[in-house]
KEVO-578471 format. One record per atom (N, C-alpha, C, O, CB): residue number from 1; residue in three letters; x, y, z. Coordinates in pm, 1 decimal. Each point is the difference from the previous one (the first is absolute). Glycine has a CB too. Layout:
# residues N
PT   seq   type         px         py         pz
PT   NUM    ALA          X          Y          Z
...
//
This chain:
# residues 60
PT   seq   type         px         py         pz
PT     1    MET     7814.0    17412.1     9955.5
PT     1    MET       69.2       97.5       42.1
PT     1    MET      -46.2      152.2      -51.9
PT     1    MET       56.0       55.8      -94.3
PT     1    MET      121.3     -244.5      110.4
PT     2    ALA     -255.9      230.4       37.5
PT     2    ALA      -55.6      141.3        6.8
PT     2    ALA      137.5      128.8      -42.7
PT     2    ALA      119.3      -11.3       28.2
PT     2    ALA     -322.5      -98.6      196.4
PT     3    TYR      141.4      216.3     -292.4
PT     3    TYR       77.1       69.3      -42.5
PT     3    TYR      -84.8      151.9       -8.4
PT     3    TYR      -99.9       26.3      -66.9
PT     3    TYR      240.1     -245.7      -46.9
PT     4    PHE      -44.6      327.5      227.8
PT     4    PHE       -7.0       86.9        1.4
PT     4    PHE       31.1      192.9      -14.9
PT     4    PHE       26.1       90.6       79.2
PT     4    PHE      -68.9     -338.2      -31.9
PT     5    HIS       27.3      238.8     -152.3
PT     5    HIS       57.9      153.7       -5.6
PT     5    HIS      179.3      -27.9      -16.6
PT     5    HIS      100.6       44.8       54.9
PT     5    HIS     -328.2       85.6      137.5
PT     6    ARG      196.1     -235.9     -307.1
PT     6    ARG      188.1     -109.0      -29.3
PT     6    ARG       86.3      -57.5      152.6
PT     6    ARG      121.4       -2.7       20.3
PT     6    ARG      -40.9      211.5     -263.9
PT     7    GLU     -198.5     -252.8      339.6
PT     7    GLU       73.2      -43.6      139.5
PT     7    GLU      -52.9      -63.5       12.4
PT     7    GLU     -117.3       36.9       -4.7
PT     7    GLU      191.8       84.4      105.4
PT     8    SER      -49.2     -311.9      -66.6
PT     8    SER      -63.0      -88.7      -24.4
PT     8    SER      -37.2      -83.0      174.7
PT     8    SER       63.0      -17.3      104.3
PT     8    SER       60.6       25.3     -398.5
PT     9    ARG     -253.3      -37.6      245.2
PT     9    ARG      -25.3      -55.7      167.2
PT     9    ARG      -91.7     -153.8      -17.1
PT     9    ARG      -85.0      -18.6      -87.1
PT     9    ARG       56.7      315.7      215.5
PT    10    LEU       60.0     -374.5      -47.3
PT    10    LEU      -55.4     -119.1       74.1
PT    10    LEU     -179.6       36.9       51.3
PT    10    LEU      -62.9       76.3       73.3
PT    10    LEU      359.6     -139.8       26.1
PT    11    VAL     -321.2      -66.6     -210.5
PT    11    VAL     -162.6        7.5       25.0
PT    11    VAL        3.2     -124.4       57.5
PT    11    VAL       75.7      -89.9      -36.5
PT    11    VAL     -193.6      230.8     -155.6
PT    12    GLN       24.6     -150.0      295.7
PT    12    GLN      -16.1     -158.0       43.2
PT    12    GLN     -117.3      -50.1      -14.7
PT    12    GLN      -94.3       77.0       18.2
PT    12    GLN      239.6      -58.6      132.3
PT    13    LYS     -167.4     -126.4     -178.5
PT    13    LYS     -120.0      -48.0      -68.0
PT    13    LYS      -59.7     -152.1       44.2
PT    13    LYS      -74.4      -82.4      -53.1
PT    13    LYS      170.7      234.9     -143.4
PT    14    LYS      -20.4     -142.7      325.7
PT    14    LYS      -39.9     -176.9      100.2
PT    14    LYS       -0.4       96.6      129.0
PT    14    LYS       70.7       96.0       30.4
PT    14    LYS       96.5     -375.0     -149.5
PT    15    LYS     -252.8      228.1      169.5
PT    15    LYS       25.9       53.2      180.2
PT    15    LYS      102.2      -65.2       64.2
PT    15    LYS       38.3     -112.9      -30.6
PT    15    LYS     -269.5      146.0       75.6
PT    16    THR      297.5       66.0       84.1
PT    16    THR       42.9      -84.9       33.4
PT    16    THR       26.4     -112.1       79.5
PT    16    THR      -85.6      -40.7       78.5
PT    16    THR       86.8      179.8     -167.2
PT    17    ILE      110.1     -194.6       77.1
PT    17    ILE      -11.5     -135.0      142.9
PT    17    ILE       64.1       20.1      110.5
PT    17    ILE      100.4       69.8      -13.8
PT    17    ILE     -102.1     -238.2     -124.4
PT    18    TYR      -19.9      133.3      239.7
PT    18    TYR       67.0       15.4      160.1
PT    18    TYR       20.7     -122.3       -3.9
PT    18    TYR     -100.6      -54.8       44.9
PT    18    TYR       -7.1      231.2      101.7
PT    19    PRO      240.7     -306.7     -198.0
PT    19    PRO       49.1      -94.3       42.9
PT    19    PRO      -20.4      -17.0      159.9
PT    19    PRO      -11.3      106.8       60.0
PT    19    PRO      154.2      -83.5     -265.9
PT    20    GLU     -149.0     -138.1      281.7
PT    20    GLU       81.4      -33.2      145.4
PT    20    GLU      118.9       25.1       13.4
PT    20    GLU       46.8       23.8     -111.3
PT    20    GLU     -159.7     -175.7      138.2
PT    21    TRP      192.7      160.0       56.4
PT    21    TRP      166.3      -33.3       20.9
PT    21    TRP        2.9      -81.1      -22.7
PT    21    TRP      -90.9      -71.2       42.8
PT    21    TRP      166.6      155.0       82.0
PT    22    GLU       36.2     -149.6     -216.7
PT    22    GLU       75.8     -163.2      -12.3
PT    22    GLU      -92.8      -77.9      -67.4
PT    22    GLU       15.9     -117.1      -34.5
PT    22    GLU      111.7      108.1      253.9
PT    23    LYS     -258.5      102.8     -242.4
PT    23    LYS      -49.4      -95.1     -122.2
PT    23    LYS        6.6       -6.3     -175.7
PT    23    LYS       65.5       90.4      -51.7
PT    23    LYS     -196.4      -79.4      247.5
PT    24    CYS       86.5      -81.3     -260.0
PT    24    CYS       51.3       11.7     -142.8
PT    24    CYS     -143.2       66.8      -68.7
PT    24    CYS     -111.6      -22.5       46.8
PT    24    CYS      310.4     -213.5      -51.7
PT    25    TRP     -177.9      306.7      -93.3
PT    25    TRP      -86.2       42.1      -74.6
PT    25    TRP       12.2      -71.5     -160.5
PT    25    TRP       83.7      -85.2      -29.8
PT    25    TRP      -81.0      305.2      201.7
PT    26    ASP     -110.3     -161.6     -268.3
PT    26    ASP       42.7      -35.4     -143.2
PT    26    ASP      -42.3      121.9      -40.1
PT    26    ASP      -55.0       83.8       71.4
PT    26    ASP       34.4     -336.9     -112.6
PT    27    THR       60.1      267.1     -132.0
PT    27    THR      -50.2       90.3      -98.0
PT    27    THR       92.8      -58.7     -125.9
PT    27    THR       93.0      -79.5       13.1
PT    27    THR     -164.8      311.0      156.8
PT    28    ALA       27.5     -177.1     -286.4
PT    28    ALA       48.8      -62.2      -80.4
PT    28    ALA       83.6      168.7      -68.3
PT    28    ALA      -36.2      117.1      -11.2
PT    28    ALA     -168.9     -392.6       -7.5
PT    29    VAL      347.9      184.2      -16.6
PT    29    VAL      125.8       99.2      -71.1
PT    29    VAL      -65.4       22.0     -173.4
PT    29    VAL      -14.4      -77.9      -94.3
PT    29    VAL      277.8      -53.9      267.2
PT    30    THR     -288.1      263.9     -154.7
PT    30    THR        2.9      101.6     -118.1
PT    30    THR       69.8       64.5       17.9
PT    30    THR       27.5       53.6      107.4
PT    30    THR     -188.3      -47.0     -161.8
PT    31    GLU      238.1       13.9     -108.4
PT    31    GLU       51.0      101.7      -26.9
PT    31    GLU      -55.0       93.9        5.4
PT    31    GLU     -115.3       11.3      -41.8
PT    31    GLU      211.1     -105.2      -42.4
PT    32    GLY      -12.9      210.3      149.9
PT    32    GLY      -85.8      174.7       42.7
PT    32    GLY      -23.8      -13.7      158.7
PT    32    GLY       41.4       86.6       77.1
PT    32    GLY     -218.4      -39.6     -328.4
PT    33    ARG      108.3     -160.3      294.5
PT    33    ARG       -4.7       54.4      151.3
PT    33    ARG       62.5      -11.7      118.8
PT    33    ARG       80.2      -86.7       34.6
PT    33    ARG     -227.2       77.3     -112.1
PT    34    ILE      104.2      104.9      140.1
PT    34    ILE       98.0       57.1       51.1
PT    34    ILE      -19.4      -31.0      177.1
PT    34    ILE      -87.5       42.9       75.2
PT    34    ILE      104.8      144.2     -307.9
PT    35    LEU       55.4     -243.2      251.4
PT    35    LEU      -78.4      -30.2      238.9
PT    35    LEU       79.1      119.0       49.3
PT    35    LEU      100.3       59.5      -39.3
PT    35    LEU      -92.5     -392.6      139.5
PT    36    GLN      -95.5      345.3        5.5
PT    36    GLN       64.8       87.4       98.5
PT    36    GLN      -28.2      -74.1      155.6
PT    36    GLN     -111.1      -52.9        3.9
PT    36    GLN       69.4      291.7     -174.0
PT    37    ILE       89.5     -246.9      246.7
PT    37    ILE       46.1      -41.2      137.6
PT    37    ILE       38.6      148.2       55.1
PT    37    ILE       73.7       86.9      -46.6
PT    37    ILE       25.2     -354.8       -9.3
PT    38    VAL     -203.4      259.9      211.1
PT    38    VAL      -29.8       89.2       84.0
PT    38    VAL       -9.6      -75.9       93.5
PT    38    VAL      -94.4      -78.9        4.1
PT    38    VAL        6.7      234.9     -118.6
PT    39    LEU      177.0     -151.9      207.3
PT    39    LEU       52.2     -105.8      143.3
PT    39    LEU      -72.9       82.3       66.1
PT    39    LEU       24.8      115.3      -35.2
PT    39    LEU      226.5     -221.2       34.7
PT    40    MET     -333.4       99.1       83.9
PT    40    MET      -87.9       57.5      114.5
PT    40    MET        2.4      -37.7      203.1
PT    40    MET      -54.1      -97.8       51.7
PT    40    MET      -93.0       83.0     -318.2
PT    41    PHE      180.5       62.0      298.8
PT    41    PHE      -22.3       23.0      173.6
PT    41    PHE      -99.9       63.6       22.6
PT    41    PHE      -15.2      122.2        1.7
PT    41    PHE      217.8     -109.0       56.9
PT    42    ASN     -305.1     -129.7      -32.7
PT    42    ASN     -123.1       11.6       34.9
PT    42    ASN     -100.9      135.1     -132.5
PT    42    ASN      -85.2      -32.4      -82.7
PT    42    ASN      207.3      -53.5      396.8
PT    43    GLN      -76.1      208.0     -290.3
PT    43    GLN      -89.1       49.7      -87.4
PT    43    GLN       75.3       70.0      -93.9
PT    43    GLN      -35.1       47.0     -108.2
PT    43    GLN     -140.0      -39.4      261.4
PT    44    THR      307.9       -6.6      -84.9
PT    44    THR      173.3      120.3      -81.9
PT    44    THR       10.0      -74.5      -65.1
PT    44    THR       18.2     -118.7       27.4
PT    44    THR      146.1      240.9      108.6
PT    45    PRO     -176.8      -55.6     -279.0
PT    45    PRO      121.8      -73.8      -69.9
PT    45    PRO      152.4        4.3       49.2
PT    45    PRO       55.0      103.1       38.8
PT    45    PRO     -201.2      -54.7     -222.8
PT    46    VAL      179.1     -116.8      180.2
PT    46    VAL      202.7       29.6      -31.1
PT    46    VAL       97.9      -50.8      -53.5
PT    46    VAL      102.2      -19.4       65.9
PT    46    VAL     -119.6       69.2       75.7
PT    47    VAL        7.3      -88.5     -295.1
PT    47    VAL      110.3      -44.6      -90.4
PT    47    VAL     -145.4      -21.4      -76.1
PT    47    VAL     -100.2      -51.3       49.6
PT    47    VAL      378.2      -66.5       67.8
PT    48    GLU     -255.7      195.6     -313.4
PT    48    GLU      -67.2      -27.2      -71.4
PT    48    GLU       80.8      -44.4     -121.3
PT    48    GLU       49.1       96.7      -58.1
PT    48    GLU     -212.5       37.4      174.2
PT    49    ALA      185.3     -224.9     -158.7
PT    49    ALA       32.4      -29.8     -145.5
PT    49    ALA      -44.3      -78.3     -107.4
PT    49    ALA      -67.7     -102.8       -0.4
PT    49    ALA      202.0      148.7      105.7
PT    50    THR      -76.2       31.5     -213.0
PT    50    THR      -66.9       16.7     -139.1
PT    50    THR       90.2      -99.8     -140.9
PT    50    THR      121.8       10.5      -14.3
PT    50    THR     -204.3      280.8      122.3
PT    51    MET       -4.9     -383.0     -199.5
PT    51    MET       72.4      -31.9     -125.9
PT    51    MET      -99.5      -62.9      -34.4
PT    51    MET     -118.0        0.3       35.3
PT    51    MET      352.3       -9.1       -8.8
PT    52    ARG     -159.1      -60.9     -119.7
PT    52    ARG      -59.1      -14.0     -140.0
PT    52    ARG      -11.7     -169.5       51.3
PT    52    ARG      101.4      -55.7       42.1
PT    52    ARG       25.5      281.6     -258.1
PT    53    LEU     -239.9     -289.2      209.2
PT    53    LEU       30.9      -97.8       15.3
PT    53    LEU       64.4      -99.1      -10.0
PT    53    LEU       44.9      -71.9       89.2
PT    53    LEU     -141.1      161.4      -83.9
PT    54    GLU      109.6     -104.6     -194.4
PT    54    GLU      118.7      -59.4      -42.4
PT    54    GLU      144.4       -9.6       68.3
PT    54    GLU       80.3      -76.2      -53.8
PT    54    GLU     -209.4      140.1     -119.0
PT    55    VAL      168.2        5.3      284.3
PT    55    VAL      132.0       32.5       20.0
PT    55    VAL      -21.2      -83.4      132.0
PT    55    VAL       85.3      -80.2       38.1
PT    55    VAL      -12.3      331.1     -170.0
PT    56    GLY     -163.8     -233.5      184.6
PT    56    GLY      -69.5      -83.7      120.7
PT    56    GLY       45.1     -121.2      -39.7
PT    56    GLY       86.8      -55.7       67.2
PT    56    GLY     -300.5      179.3       -8.6
PT    57    VAL      169.9     -174.4     -156.3
PT    57    VAL      -16.8     -160.6      -63.0
PT    57    VAL      165.8       -0.6        3.6
PT    57    VAL       64.3       -6.8      104.7
PT    57    VAL     -325.8      -23.0     -301.2
PT    58    CYS      295.7       34.7      118.2
PT    58    CYS      145.1        0.8       -4.7
PT    58    CYS       35.8       13.7      159.0
PT    58    CYS      -34.5     -109.1       45.5
PT    58    CYS       60.6      223.8     -304.7
PT    59    LEU       10.7      -58.7      335.8
PT    59    LEU      118.9        6.3       63.4
PT    59    LEU     -101.8     -140.2      142.0
PT    59    LEU       56.9       16.4      107.9
PT    59    LEU      110.4      339.3     -197.3
PT    60    CYS     -241.7     -427.0       99.5
PT    60    CYS        3.5     -100.2       57.8
PT    60    CYS      -26.6     -127.3      -31.0
PT    60    CYS       13.1      -88.2       84.8
PT    60    CYS      -31.0      235.7       14.1
//
């Protein structure tokens, strides 16, 4: 996380992955990691969700 003028911003350190629909993908569960999911229709974003990865793991 980077701080600019007293506000925090997330900084992406790894490349974006684009998993296929109904396919599994794997990631390391690291404290502080943020997961952003964007549901696309063609090239148009439809829904976006952002959560801490640990929260998502607890829900599964």
